[in-house]
C-alpha positions in Angstrom: 189.2 75.3 116.1 193.0 75.5 115.5 194.9 77.3 117.8 198.8 78.3 117.2 201.0 78.8 120.2 202.1 81.4 121.5 205.4 82.9 120.6 207.6 83.4 123.5 210.2 85.4 121.4 207.6 87.9 121.1 207.8 91.6 122.4 204.0 91.0 123.2 202.9 89.5 126.2 201.4 86.4 126.6 197.5 86.9 127.4 197.4 89.4 124.6 199.1 86.9 122.3 196.1 84.5 123.7 193.5 87.0 123.6 194.7 87.6 120.0 194.7 84.2 118.7 190.9 83.9 120.6 189.5 86.6 118.7 191.1 85.5 115.4 189.1 82.4 115.7 185.9 83.8 116.4 186.9 86.7 113.2 187.8 83.5 111.0 184.4 81.6 112.0 185.7 78.9 113.9 184.1 80.1 117.0 180.7 81.4 116.2 178.1 82.9 118.3 176.6 80.4 120.5 179.2 78.0 120.5 181.2 77.2 123.7 185.1 77.4 124.0 186.9 74.5 125.1 187.8 74.6 128.9 190.6 77.4 130.1 193.0 74.3 131.1 192.7 72.5 127.5 193.5 75.9 125.6 195.8 76.8 127.9 197.8 73.1 127.2 197.1 73.9 123.6 198.6 77.2 123.3 201.5 76.2 125.8 201.2 78.6 128.4 199.4 79.0 132.2 196.0 78.5 133.1 196.0 81.6 134.5 197.2 83.6 131.3 193.9 82.5 129.8 191.5 82.9 132.2 193.0 87.2 131.7 192.4 86.8 128.1 189.1 85.2 128.2 188.0 88.2 130.9 189.5 90.6 128.4 187.5 89.2 125.9 184.4 89.4 128.0 184.8 92.9 128.5 184.8 93.5 124.7 181.7 91.7 124.7 182.8 88.4 122.6 182.3 86.1 125.3 180.3 85.2 128.0 180.8 83.5 131.0 178.2 80.8 132.3 178.0 79.3 135.5 178.3 75.6 134.8 178.0 76.0 131.0 181.6 77.6 130.6 182.5 80.4 127.9 180.5 80.8 125.4 180.9 83.3 121.9 178.5 85.8 122.0 179.4 87.8 118.9 181.6 88.0 116.1 184.6 90.0 116.0 185.3 93.1 113.7 186.7 91.0 111.7 189.4 90.5 108.7 187.7 93.0 106.6 188.5 95.3 109.2 192.0 94.8 109.7 192.2 94.5 105.4 190.8 97.9 105.5 193.0 99.3 107.9 195.9 97.6 106.4 195.3 99.3 103.0 194.8 102.6 104.6 198.5 101.9 105.7 199.5 101.1 102.0 198.3 103.9 101.2 199.9 106.2 104.0 203.1 104.8 103.2 203.0 105.2 99.3 202.1 108.8 100.0 205.3 109.2 102.1 207.5 107.3 99.7 207.6 104.0 100.7 207.3 101.0 98.9 204.5 97.9 100.1 208.0 95.7 100.2 209.9 98.5 102.6 206.3 98.5 104.4 206.4 94.6 105.2 210.0 95.4 106.4 209.0 97.8 108.8 206.2 95.9 110.5 208.3 92.8 110.4 210.9 95.0 112.9 208.0 95.7 115.6 207.9 92.2 116.7 
C-alpha cells in the first residue's frame, strides 16, 4: 500500500486526512477485503502523524464498516469504500450544476482549489 503523508498546511484535521488516505487505499484496491492493515504505529510513521491520530481514523473507518478490529489480529479490511466511480459521479454532477449557473470547468477547478 502506498500512503501519502498528511498536509499540515491543509485546514482539514489530521485524523480526517488520515481517514481519507486509508479510505482511498481501500477504494483503489490497494487494501482489499480480508487484508490486514499495517499496525497503527507503522501507519503513523509513514503518514507523519501521532499513533493516536491513526487510531482515531481507524475507529472512524470501523464505525463506517470498512475495517474491523480483531484481538491479536490487528485491523482487517472488511468492505470496499464507495469507490472512485461514486466520487466521479458526484464530480460530474457538480460540473453540470456549475455549467447551468454559468461557470466553466476551469473556473470550478479554481473554486475547488480555493477551498483548501
